[in-house]
FIZA-286841 format. One record per residue (C-alpha): residue in one letter; z, y, x. Coordinates in steps of 0.05 Angstrom, whole numbers, plus 5000, padded with zeros to 4 digits. Layout:
aZYX/...
end
This chain:
m100969523587/d103168993633/d107369073695/s101669113744/t099069733710/w105770073715/i106069903789/i099270213801/i101270843764/a107670903804/c103970843869/v098971383849/v104471853829/l108171723894/l101971853934/a100672503895/v107672733909/i107072573983/i100672983987/l102673563942/v109673693969/p107373944038/i102074374005/i107274683959/v112274784015/n106975104060/a105175564003/f112275813998/y113875824075/r109576224123/t109776114199/v110676754239/e107876674310/a110976974372/g108877694382/q108177814308/i112378154256/l111677944183/l113578434129/v114778104060/s115678533998/r120978363948/p119278173876/g124378643847/g122379243891/g125979553950/p124379554025/p120578944051/r123878414092/v122278394167/h121077724200/r119977724276/g116477114304/p116876574320/c120076384254/k118876154182/a118676664124/w119976514050/v114076754009/i112976693935/p105676653921/l103077153869/l109777503867/t110477793939/a105978173987/t105778064063/q103578484124/v103178264196/i103678774253/p103578634329/a110178624366/q107078654436/a107879264481/i102179754478/n099180004545/v096380704543/d092581014602/i093181764609/d089582254655/i092982934660/t090483544698/d095084144701/q098984594748/t105884494778/a111684974778/d111585114854/v113885804880/d112786124948/a117986354997/n118987014960/g120286654894/r113686834863/p109886294825/a104985894868/p102485344822/v098584764851/k093184424811/v094383674806/n091283084772/v096082544750/k093581854730/a098881434697/s099980854650/a105180884594/i107980294557/v110480364485/s112579854433/v115079784361/g122279994349/e127779484346/s130679674278/d127679454212/s126780174190/m122680334253/v118479714241/i117179924169/t115480634194/a110780374247/a107379934195/n106580514147/k104881084194/f101780784257/f098980084244/s095980304179/k090880704220/p084680384252/p085680144325/a081580734353/d085881234317/q092180874341/l090080934414/s087881664406/t094581854373/l098581544430/t094181864483/d094982554452/v102482494446/l103482234518/s098582724549/s101983324517/a108783084540/g105882964610/r103183664615/r109883954597/a113083514650/i108083734704/n109384464687/l116784354698/l116283984765/t114084164836/l108983804877/d114183474920/q117883214858/l111482914832/f110182544897/n117182254902/a118381614864/r125781824857/t127482544866/a133682774901/p138783174862/s135083834859/p134384354804/v127984374763/a123785004770/n124185204696/s130684884676/s130885284611/l124884904585/v127684214601/p130083844539/a137483714530/g140183154573/v134283144622/s137683584673/d143583104677/v138882514686/l134982874741/a141483084775/r143782364778/g136982144806/e136781554760/d129281514750/d122581834764/a122882554743/l115982544710/a117581914670/v124282194648/i121382844624/i115582504587/k120382014555/e125082564532/a119283024510/c115482514468/s121182084444/r121882474378/e114482434363/l114181684380/q120281564338/d116881894279/l111381374288/g116380804291/l115080694366/t119480734429/f117680954500/n118780384550/s116280624618/l111281044656/n107480794717/i104281344759/k097881084789/a095881694829/v097482434838/l091482794865/s091083514891/d087983894948/v094684094975/a097183394969/e090983145004/a091983655059/r099283455064/r097282735062/r092282845119/e097483245157/s102682715144/a097682185164/a096082575227/r103482645243/a104581925227/k098581735271/a101082195326/s107981885321/a104881205319/d100681375379/v106781635416/v110681015397/q104780585416/a104080955482/q111480875495/e111080145477/e104980055521/q108580425577/r114779995568/a110279375565/r106579605627/i113079745663/a115779065642/q109178755664/l109579105731/v116878895739/a115078185722/q109078215769/q113578505824/k118477935812/i112777445815/n110177765879/d117177745909/q117877025891/e110976865917/r112477235982/e119076865989/l115376215973/n109976386024/m115276566076/q118975916061/i112375536065/a110775896131/a117775736157/n116975016136/g110075006167/a112775306232/a118474796232/v113474236219/a108974516274/r114774556322/a116873856304/e109673616312/a109173986379/e115673676403/r113273006379/m106573106414/q110173346477/a114672736474/v108572296463/r104972656520/a111072566565/q111571836546/r104071746558/e104672116625/a110571676643/e106771066622/l100571316660/a104871476721/a108170796717/t101370486708/q098570886766/i104570726809/t103969996791/q096470026803/a097570396869/r102769896889/a098069336869/d092369676906/a096769796967/e099269086966/q092168846957/t089869307013/v095569057057/i093968347039/k086568487052/q088068837118/e092768287138/a087467777119/e082268187157/g087068267216/r088467527215/a080967387209/q079467897264/a085067597308/a082266917294/r075367147313/i078067497374/r081966877393/a075866447380/v071466917421/a076766967475/a077566217475/a069966137478/e069366657534/a075266347571/e072065667563/a065365957586/i068666297645/q072265657662/m065765277658/k062365817700/a068065817749/k067765067752/a060265087762/l061065627814/a066465227848/e061864627850/a055664997874/g058865637899/p057465637974/a050165477968/y049065947910/l052966507942/e048966418005/l042566457966/r044667067928/r046967387991/l040167318021/e036967597959/l041568197957/a041768318032/p036568878034/e039869257978/l046869138004/t044569358073/r042170018045/q048570118006/i052969948064/s048970398110/a049670968061/a057170838056/l057970808130/a053871438138/n058271818090/g064671568122/q068071808184/f072171318224/i077371538274/n077871038330/f083171138382/g080870538421/t087170148412/a087669478378/g092069288321/n097568788320/d092568208313/g088168468370/h082568758327/t079769448333/a078869928276/a071269808274/t072269068270/t077269138215/a072569598176/s066569128182/d070868548158/d073168958098/v065969128082/m063868398084/r069568208038/v067668747989/v060468507989/q062667797977/t067168017920/l061668417888/m056867847892/a061967367862/a063267847804/q055867927791/v054867187792/i060567077743/a057967637697/n051267297692/s050866847631/n046766297667/f045466107738/g038166167756/g036566737707/n032367347721/h034167547792/k030968227785/t036068427733/e041668157775/e038968517836/t038069187801/a044869167766/a049769567808/p056769327813/t061269797776/s068169497777/l072168947805/p075468397766/p082968417760/s083467787802/q080468157862/s085368737861/s088268477927/t081568537963/p081869068017/s077469668007/i074170158054/r078870738067/p074671328092/a078071798138/a075072418107/q070472538048/p065273078060/a063673588008/i057773427962/k052373927957/p050074167889/d043073867897/q045573217926/k047772617885/p053672207906/n052671577947/q045771827970/p044271848045/n042872508076/g035672668090/
end
Protein backbone atom coordinates (compact mmCIF):
# COMPACT_ATOMS: atom_id res chain seq x y z
CA UNK A 1 0.00 0.00 0.00
CA UNK A 2 1.16 3.37 -0.82
CA UNK A 3 1.42 6.35 1.50
CA UNK A 4 -1.96 7.84 0.63
CA UNK A 5 -3.70 4.74 1.79
CA UNK A 6 -1.96 4.87 5.13
CA UNK A 7 -2.94 8.51 5.52
CA UNK A 8 -6.58 7.72 4.93
CA UNK A 9 -6.49 4.88 7.44
CA UNK A 10 -4.91 7.13 10.06
CA UNK A 11 -7.57 9.78 9.57
CA UNK A 12 -10.36 7.24 9.93
CA UNK A 13 -8.85 5.84 13.11
CA UNK A 14 -8.43 9.33 14.53
CA UNK A 15 -12.01 10.21 13.74
CA UNK A 16 -13.21 6.97 15.35
CA UNK A 17 -11.24 7.72 18.45
CA UNK A 18 -12.64 11.26 18.62
CA UNK A 19 -16.17 9.93 18.38
CA UNK A 20 -15.85 6.85 20.61
CA UNK A 21 -13.89 8.43 23.49
CA UNK A 22 -16.81 10.70 24.68
CA UNK A 23 -19.20 7.81 24.38
CA UNK A 24 -16.94 5.58 26.48
CA UNK A 25 -16.33 8.32 29.04
CA UNK A 26 -20.08 9.07 29.29
CA UNK A 27 -20.71 5.38 29.84
CA UNK A 28 -18.36 5.33 32.82
CA UNK A 29 -19.30 8.81 34.28
CA UNK A 30 -22.93 9.61 35.22
CA UNK A 31 -24.12 13.20 35.79
CA UNK A 32 -26.05 13.68 39.07
CA UNK A 33 -28.41 16.68 38.85
CA UNK A 34 -29.15 19.05 41.68
CA UNK A 35 -31.84 17.69 44.01
CA UNK A 36 -30.91 14.11 43.31
CA UNK A 37 -28.96 11.48 45.18
CA UNK A 38 -27.29 8.69 43.23
CA UNK A 39 -26.55 5.40 44.97
CA UNK A 40 -23.95 3.21 43.16
CA UNK A 41 -23.32 -0.36 44.27
CA UNK A 42 -19.78 -1.66 44.52
CA UNK A 43 -18.58 -4.56 42.37
CA UNK A 44 -17.07 -6.39 45.30
CA UNK A 45 -20.11 -5.96 47.58
CA UNK A 46 -20.61 -3.70 50.57
CA UNK A 47 -22.75 -0.55 51.08
CA UNK A 48 -23.39 1.55 47.99
CA UNK A 49 -21.69 4.85 47.43
CA UNK A 50 -23.81 8.00 47.82
CA UNK A 51 -23.41 10.84 45.31
CA UNK A 52 -25.35 14.07 45.99
CA UNK A 53 -25.92 16.26 42.98
CA UNK A 54 -24.84 18.18 41.22
CA UNK A 55 -21.78 16.01 40.58
CA UNK A 56 -20.29 13.26 38.41
CA UNK A 57 -20.36 9.58 39.55
CA UNK A 58 -18.00 6.79 38.39
CA UNK A 59 -20.07 3.91 37.11
CA UNK A 60 -18.82 0.67 35.58
CA UNK A 61 -21.38 -0.57 33.13
CA UNK A 62 -22.46 -4.20 33.60
CA UNK A 63 -20.59 -4.40 36.90
CA UNK A 64 -22.43 -1.81 39.14
CA UNK A 65 -26.11 -0.98 39.93
CA UNK A 66 -27.45 2.59 40.43
CA UNK A 67 -30.51 4.12 42.18
CA UNK A 68 -31.65 7.75 42.12
CA UNK A 69 -33.75 9.16 44.98
CA UNK A 70 -35.00 12.81 45.39
CA UNK A 71 -33.14 15.07 47.75
CA UNK A 72 -35.84 17.80 47.88
CA UNK A 73 -37.87 18.51 51.02
CA UNK A 74 -41.21 16.74 51.22
CA UNK A 75 -44.29 18.84 52.18
CA UNK A 76 -46.99 16.91 54.02
CA UNK A 77 -50.39 18.47 54.87
CA UNK A 78 -52.01 17.17 58.03
CA UNK A 79 -55.50 17.77 59.44
CA UNK A 80 -55.82 16.87 63.13
CA UNK A 81 -59.01 16.94 65.22
CA UNK A 82 -58.66 16.17 68.93
CA UNK A 83 -59.08 17.60 72.42
CA UNK A 84 -56.76 19.82 74.41
CA UNK A 85 -55.56 19.35 77.97
CA UNK A 86 -57.45 22.35 79.47
CA UNK A 87 -58.67 22.22 83.09
CA UNK A 88 -61.20 24.37 84.91
CA UNK A 89 -60.69 26.54 87.95
CA UNK A 90 -61.07 23.53 90.27
CA UNK A 91 -58.40 21.55 88.44
CA UNK A 92 -60.80 19.17 86.80
CA UNK A 93 -60.28 18.32 83.12
CA UNK A 94 -62.17 20.62 80.73
CA UNK A 95 -60.96 19.57 77.28
CA UNK A 96 -61.71 21.73 74.26
CA UNK A 97 -62.24 20.20 70.86
CA UNK A 98 -59.95 21.73 68.28
CA UNK A 99 -59.09 21.24 64.66
CA UNK A 100 -55.52 21.93 63.66
CA UNK A 101 -54.51 22.33 60.05
CA UNK A 102 -50.77 22.31 59.54
CA UNK A 103 -48.07 21.64 57.02
CA UNK A 104 -44.96 19.60 57.94
CA UNK A 105 -41.72 19.57 56.00
CA UNK A 106 -39.45 16.47 56.08
CA UNK A 107 -36.40 15.54 54.05
CA UNK A 108 -33.81 12.78 53.60
CA UNK A 109 -31.20 12.50 56.36
CA UNK A 110 -27.77 14.00 55.94
CA UNK A 111 -25.71 10.90 56.65
CA UNK A 112 -25.06 8.16 54.07
CA UNK A 113 -26.61 5.56 56.32
CA UNK A 114 -29.88 7.56 56.55
CA UNK A 115 -29.84 8.00 52.78
CA UNK A 116 -29.40 4.27 52.26
CA UNK A 117 -32.19 3.60 54.85
CA UNK A 118 -34.54 6.04 53.12
CA UNK A 119 -33.79 4.42 49.76
CA UNK A 120 -34.48 0.95 51.14
CA UNK A 121 -37.46 1.62 53.47
CA UNK A 122 -39.23 4.75 52.20
CA UNK A 123 -38.45 5.44 48.54
CA UNK A 124 -38.84 1.79 47.70
CA UNK A 125 -42.61 2.24 48.23
CA UNK A 126 -44.96 3.75 45.67
CA UNK A 127 -45.50 7.56 45.93
CA UNK A 128 -49.02 7.12 47.37
CA UNK A 129 -47.74 4.84 50.11
CA UNK A 130 -44.93 7.28 50.86
CA UNK A 131 -47.40 10.17 51.43
CA UNK A 132 -49.76 7.98 53.47
CA UNK A 133 -46.91 6.79 55.72
CA UNK A 134 -45.74 10.35 56.43
CA UNK A 135 -49.32 11.53 57.09
CA UNK A 136 -49.96 8.75 59.60
CA UNK A 137 -46.71 9.35 61.44
CA UNK A 138 -47.18 13.15 61.67
CA UNK A 139 -50.89 12.96 62.53
CA UNK A 140 -50.29 10.57 65.43
CA UNK A 141 -47.52 12.80 66.75
CA UNK A 142 -49.79 15.85 66.35
CA UNK A 143 -52.60 14.24 68.32
CA UNK A 144 -50.25 13.44 71.18
CA UNK A 145 -49.04 17.06 71.11
CA UNK A 146 -52.61 18.46 71.19
CA UNK A 147 -53.44 16.22 74.15
CA UNK A 148 -50.50 17.68 76.02
CA UNK A 149 -51.19 21.41 75.33
CA UNK A 150 -53.90 23.89 76.29
CA UNK A 151 -55.94 25.99 73.93
CA UNK A 152 -53.97 29.10 74.73
CA UNK A 153 -50.69 27.34 73.99
CA UNK A 154 -51.99 26.22 70.64
CA UNK A 155 -52.92 29.74 69.68
CA UNK A 156 -49.63 31.26 70.66
CA UNK A 157 -46.89 31.14 68.09
CA UNK A 158 -44.34 31.11 70.92
CA UNK A 159 -45.50 30.04 74.34
CA UNK A 160 -44.31 31.70 77.49
CA UNK A 161 -42.42 29.59 79.99
CA UNK A 162 -45.36 27.66 81.44
CA UNK A 163 -45.69 24.04 82.51
CA UNK A 164 -47.42 21.57 80.21
CA UNK A 165 -50.69 20.08 81.50
CA UNK A 166 -49.49 16.47 81.43
CA UNK A 167 -45.78 16.90 81.84
CA UNK A 168 -45.29 13.19 82.60
CA UNK A 169 -46.28 12.30 79.07
CA UNK A 170 -43.90 14.80 77.41
CA UNK A 171 -40.85 13.13 75.87
CA UNK A 172 -37.47 13.69 77.43
CA UNK A 173 -35.97 17.10 76.61
CA UNK A 174 -39.26 18.69 75.47
CA UNK A 175 -39.96 20.28 78.83
CA UNK A 176 -36.63 22.07 78.75
CA UNK A 177 -37.29 23.34 75.24
CA UNK A 178 -40.76 24.61 76.18
CA UNK A 179 -39.38 26.22 79.32
CA UNK A 180 -36.88 28.16 77.27
CA UNK A 181 -39.61 29.25 74.82
CA UNK A 182 -37.39 28.49 71.87
CA UNK A 183 -40.08 27.44 69.38
CA UNK A 184 -43.73 26.70 68.84
CA UNK A 185 -44.86 24.18 71.46
CA UNK A 186 -46.88 22.11 69.00
CA UNK A 187 -43.99 21.91 66.52
CA UNK A 188 -41.53 20.99 69.26
CA UNK A 189 -43.70 18.19 70.62
CA UNK A 190 -44.45 16.78 67.15
CA UNK A 191 -40.77 16.91 66.25
CA UNK A 192 -39.73 15.11 69.42
CA UNK A 193 -42.61 12.62 69.20
CA UNK A 194 -42.09 11.53 65.60
CA UNK A 195 -38.35 11.95 65.30
CA UNK A 196 -37.65 8.26 66.13
CA UNK A 197 -40.20 7.00 63.64
CA UNK A 198 -38.92 9.35 60.89
CA UNK A 199 -35.36 8.34 61.67
CA UNK A 200 -36.29 4.72 61.20
CA UNK A 201 -37.43 5.71 57.70
CA UNK A 202 -34.19 7.61 56.99
CA UNK A 203 -35.98 11.00 57.19
CA UNK A 204 -35.63 14.08 59.38
CA UNK A 205 -38.30 16.56 60.63
CA UNK A 206 -37.53 20.10 59.43
CA UNK A 207 -40.47 22.34 60.45
CA UNK A 208 -44.19 22.60 61.12
CA UNK A 209 -46.34 25.44 59.86
CA UNK A 210 -49.71 25.74 61.58
CA UNK A 211 -52.23 27.04 59.08
CA UNK A 212 -55.25 27.25 61.37
CA UNK A 213 -56.50 26.21 64.80
CA UNK A 214 -60.28 26.00 64.80
CA UNK A 215 -62.60 25.52 67.78
CA UNK A 216 -65.87 26.87 69.08
CA UNK A 217 -64.21 28.24 72.17
CA UNK A 218 -61.48 29.77 70.10
CA UNK A 219 -64.07 31.28 67.76
CA UNK A 220 -65.98 32.66 70.73
CA UNK A 221 -62.75 34.00 72.16
CA UNK A 222 -61.85 35.34 68.77
CA UNK A 223 -65.19 37.12 68.49
CA UNK A 224 -64.84 38.38 72.06
CA UNK A 225 -61.33 39.50 71.35
CA UNK A 226 -62.48 41.05 68.10
CA UNK A 227 -65.29 42.79 69.95
CA UNK A 228 -62.86 44.06 72.59
CA UNK A 229 -60.43 45.07 69.90
CA UNK A 230 -63.23 46.79 68.00
CA UNK A 231 -64.43 48.48 71.20
CA UNK A 232 -60.89 49.56 71.97
CA UNK A 233 -60.49 50.69 68.39
CA UNK A 234 -63.79 52.55 68.62
CA UNK A 235 -62.71 54.17 71.87
CA UNK A 236 -59.36 55.06 70.37
CA UNK A 237 -61.08 56.31 67.23
CA UNK A 238 -63.56 58.32 69.32
CA UNK A 239 -60.69 59.77 71.33
CA UNK A 240 -58.79 60.54 68.15
CA UNK A 241 -61.90 62.10 66.62
CA UNK A 242 -62.45 64.07 69.82
CA UNK A 243 -58.85 65.25 69.83
CA UNK A 244 -59.11 66.01 66.12
CA UNK A 245 -62.36 67.89 66.71
CA UNK A 246 -60.84 69.80 69.61
CA UNK A 247 -57.80 70.59 67.49
CA UNK A 248 -60.11 71.64 64.66
CA UNK A 249 -62.13 73.85 67.01
CA UNK A 250 -58.96 75.35 68.43
CA UNK A 251 -57.67 75.97 64.92
CA UNK A 252 -61.06 77.40 63.93
CA UNK A 253 -61.04 79.60 67.03
CA UNK A 254 -57.57 80.83 66.15
CA UNK A 255 -58.74 81.47 62.60
CA UNK A 256 -61.80 83.31 63.92
CA UNK A 257 -59.64 85.36 66.27
CA UNK A 258 -57.28 86.21 63.46
CA UNK A 259 -60.20 87.03 61.16
CA UNK A 260 -61.75 89.21 63.89
CA UNK A 261 -58.44 90.98 64.44
CA UNK A 262 -58.08 91.36 60.70
CA UNK A 263 -61.63 92.72 60.40
CA UNK A 264 -60.99 95.09 63.30
CA UNK A 265 -57.77 96.21 61.67
CA UNK A 266 -59.57 96.61 58.35
CA UNK A 267 -62.35 98.55 60.11
CA UNK A 268 -59.78 100.73 61.88
CA UNK A 269 -57.98 101.30 58.61
CA UNK A 270 -61.32 102.03 56.94
CA UNK A 271 -62.24 104.46 59.72
CA UNK A 272 -58.84 106.13 59.42
CA UNK A 273 -59.25 106.31 55.65
CA UNK A 274 -62.79 107.65 56.12
CA UNK A 275 -61.55 110.27 58.60
CA UNK A 276 -58.74 111.22 56.28
CA UNK A 277 -61.20 111.39 53.38
CA UNK A 278 -63.62 113.44 55.50
CA UNK A 279 -60.82 115.80 56.50
CA UNK A 280 -59.75 116.02 52.90
CA UNK A 281 -63.32 116.69 51.79
CA UNK A 282 -63.70 119.25 54.57
CA UNK A 283 -60.47 120.92 53.49
CA UNK A 284 -61.64 120.81 49.87
CA UNK A 285 -65.04 122.17 50.96
CA UNK A 286 -63.36 124.94 52.98
CA UNK A 287 -61.10 125.72 50.05
CA UNK A 288 -64.07 125.76 47.70
CA UNK A 289 -66.03 127.93 50.14
CA UNK A 290 -63.06 130.26 50.42
CA UNK A 291 -62.74 130.31 46.65
CA UNK A 292 -66.51 130.83 46.32
CA UNK A 293 -66.43 133.57 48.98
CA UNK A 294 -63.48 135.18 47.26
CA UNK A 295 -65.26 134.82 43.94
CA UNK A 296 -68.49 136.22 45.43
CA UNK A 297 -66.59 139.06 47.12
CA UNK A 298 -64.79 139.78 43.88
CA UNK A 299 -68.07 139.52 41.98
CA UNK A 300 -69.83 141.70 44.58
CA UNK A 301 -67.02 144.20 44.42
CA UNK A 302 -67.16 144.12 40.66
CA UNK A 303 -70.97 144.43 40.76
CA UNK A 304 -70.72 147.24 43.30
CA UNK A 305 -68.08 149.01 41.28
CA UNK A 306 -70.16 148.44 38.16
CA UNK A 307 -73.26 149.72 39.99
CA UNK A 308 -71.34 152.73 41.29
CA UNK A 309 -69.97 153.34 37.83
CA UNK A 310 -73.44 152.90 36.37
CA UNK A 311 -75.01 155.15 39.01
CA UNK A 312 -72.27 157.69 38.52
CA UNK A 313 -72.84 157.47 34.78
CA UNK A 314 -76.60 157.72 35.29
CA UNK A 315 -76.07 160.59 37.75
CA UNK A 316 -73.81 162.35 35.30
CA UNK A 317 -76.31 161.66 32.54
CA UNK A 318 -79.19 162.81 34.77
CA UNK A 319 -77.19 165.90 35.79
CA UNK A 320 -76.41 166.53 32.17
CA UNK A 321 -80.08 166.16 31.30
CA UNK A 322 -81.07 168.37 34.21
CA UNK A 323 -78.47 170.93 33.23
CA UNK A 324 -79.62 170.72 29.64
CA UNK A 325 -83.27 171.05 30.68
CA UNK A 326 -82.40 173.82 33.10
CA UNK A 327 -80.35 175.57 30.43
CA UNK A 328 -83.20 175.12 27.97
CA UNK A 329 -85.75 176.38 30.50
CA UNK A 330 -83.49 179.23 31.49
CA UNK A 331 -83.04 180.10 27.86
CA UNK A 332 -86.81 179.83 27.31
CA UNK A 333 -87.46 181.98 30.37
CA UNK A 334 -84.92 184.49 29.14
CA UNK A 335 -86.55 184.51 25.76
CA UNK A 336 -89.98 184.83 27.37
CA UNK A 337 -88.71 187.54 29.64
CA UNK A 338 -87.18 189.29 26.71
CA UNK A 339 -90.37 188.95 24.73
CA UNK A 340 -92.35 190.12 27.72
CA UNK A 341 -90.00 193.03 28.18
CA UNK A 342 -90.47 193.98 24.56
CA UNK A 343 -94.26 193.60 24.49
CA UNK A 344 -94.95 193.63 28.21
CA UNK A 345 -97.04 196.78 28.77
CA UNK A 346 -99.45 196.14 25.94
CA UNK A 347 -99.75 192.46 26.69
CA UNK A 348 -100.18 192.99 30.39
CA UNK A 349 -102.81 195.59 29.72
CA UNK A 350 -104.65 193.19 27.47
CA UNK A 351 -104.47 190.38 29.94
CA UNK A 352 -105.56 192.67 32.70
CA UNK A 353 -108.70 193.49 30.80
CA UNK A 354 -109.35 189.80 30.16
CA UNK A 355 -108.88 188.87 33.78
CA UNK A 356 -110.58 191.91 35.25
CA UNK A 357 -113.96 190.25 35.92
CA UNK A 358 -112.43 187.26 37.64
CA UNK A 359 -109.93 189.38 39.56
CA UNK A 360 -112.72 191.68 40.64
CA UNK A 361 -114.61 188.77 42.11
CA UNK A 362 -111.53 187.46 43.85
CA UNK A 363 -110.59 190.82 45.24
CA UNK A 364 -114.15 191.43 46.39
CA UNK A 365 -114.17 188.12 48.17
CA UNK A 366 -110.84 188.89 49.77
CA UNK A 367 -111.94 192.31 50.84
CA UNK A 368 -115.18 190.87 52.18
CA UNK A 369 -113.33 188.34 54.32
CA UNK A 370 -110.87 190.91 55.62
CA UNK A 371 -111.35 193.48 58.35
CA UNK A 372 -109.40 196.66 58.18
CA UNK A 373 -108.88 198.88 61.15
CA UNK A 374 -108.66 202.49 60.11
CA UNK A 375 -107.87 205.08 62.73
CA UNK A 376 -108.19 207.89 60.23
CA UNK A 377 -104.61 208.93 60.41
CA UNK A 378 -102.18 208.95 57.56
CA UNK A 379 -98.83 207.31 57.41
CA UNK A 380 -95.50 208.89 57.03
CA UNK A 381 -96.00 209.40 53.28
CA UNK A 382 -99.48 210.90 53.73
CA UNK A 383 -101.51 207.83 52.66
CA UNK A 384 -104.29 206.33 54.58
CA UNK A 385 -104.62 202.64 55.44
CA UNK A 386 -107.29 202.09 52.75
CA UNK A 387 -105.11 203.64 50.12
CA UNK A 388 -102.20 201.54 51.15
CA UNK A 389 -104.33 198.39 51.04
CA UNK A 390 -105.70 199.10 47.57
CA UNK A 391 -102.21 199.73 46.27
CA UNK A 392 -101.04 196.45 47.72
CA UNK A 393 -103.94 194.67 46.08
CA UNK A 394 -103.11 196.12 42.71
CA UNK A 395 -99.47 195.08 43.05
CA UNK A 396 -100.52 191.58 43.91
CA UNK A 397 -102.79 191.44 40.88
CA UNK A 398 -100.03 192.65 38.65
CA UNK A 399 -97.60 190.11 40.08
CA UNK A 400 -100.05 187.27 39.60
CA UNK A 401 -100.72 188.29 36.04
CA UNK A 402 -97.00 188.49 35.30
CA UNK A 403 -96.39 185.05 36.80
CA UNK A 404 -99.25 183.55 34.79
CA UNK A 405 -97.95 185.12 31.62
CA UNK A 406 -94.46 183.76 32.24
CA UNK A 407 -95.82 180.28 33.06
CA UNK A 408 -97.59 180.15 29.72
CA UNK A 409 -95.48 178.42 27.06
CA UNK A 410 -96.57 180.80 24.23
CA UNK A 411 -98.07 184.20 24.06
CA UNK A 412 -101.43 184.17 22.39
CA UNK A 413 -102.41 180.62 23.51
CA UNK A 414 -105.76 179.48 24.80
CA UNK A 415 -106.94 182.34 26.98
CA UNK A 416 -109.61 180.22 28.58
CA UNK A 417 -107.02 177.99 30.16
CA UNK A 418 -105.06 180.99 31.35
CA UNK A 419 -108.17 182.58 32.71
CA UNK A 420 -109.37 179.50 34.57
CA UNK A 421 -105.95 178.70 36.03
CA UNK A 422 -105.80 180.10 39.53
CA UNK A 423 -102.56 181.53 40.72
CA UNK A 424 -101.09 179.31 43.35
CA UNK A 425 -97.72 180.68 44.22
CA UNK A 426 -95.45 183.52 43.65
CA UNK A 427 -92.08 183.32 41.99
CA UNK A 428 -89.06 183.72 44.17
CA UNK A 429 -88.25 186.99 42.44
CA UNK A 430 -91.49 188.55 43.74
CA UNK A 431 -90.89 187.72 47.38
CA UNK A 432 -90.47 191.44 48.08
CA UNK A 433 -94.00 192.23 46.82
CA UNK A 434 -96.21 193.48 49.63
CA UNK A 435 -99.14 191.31 50.57
CA UNK A 436 -102.48 191.96 52.10
CA UNK A 437 -102.27 191.71 55.84
CA UNK A 438 -105.78 191.12 57.23
CA UNK A 439 -106.46 192.39 60.63
CA UNK A 440 -108.45 189.41 61.76
CA UNK A 441 -109.34 186.10 60.11
CA UNK A 442 -112.86 184.94 60.81
CA UNK A 443 -113.62 181.38 61.66
CA UNK A 444 -114.64 179.15 58.72
CA UNK A 445 -117.85 177.33 59.02
CA UNK A 446 -117.94 173.59 58.37
CA UNK A 447 -120.15 173.91 55.32
CA UNK A 448 -118.27 176.85 53.88
CA UNK A 449 -115.18 176.59 51.69
CA UNK A 450 -112.32 178.97 52.10
CA UNK A 451 -112.12 182.09 49.91
CA UNK A 452 -115.84 181.88 49.17
CA UNK A 453 -118.02 184.97 49.75
CA UNK A 454 -120.74 184.75 52.29
CA UNK A 455 -124.22 184.28 51.00
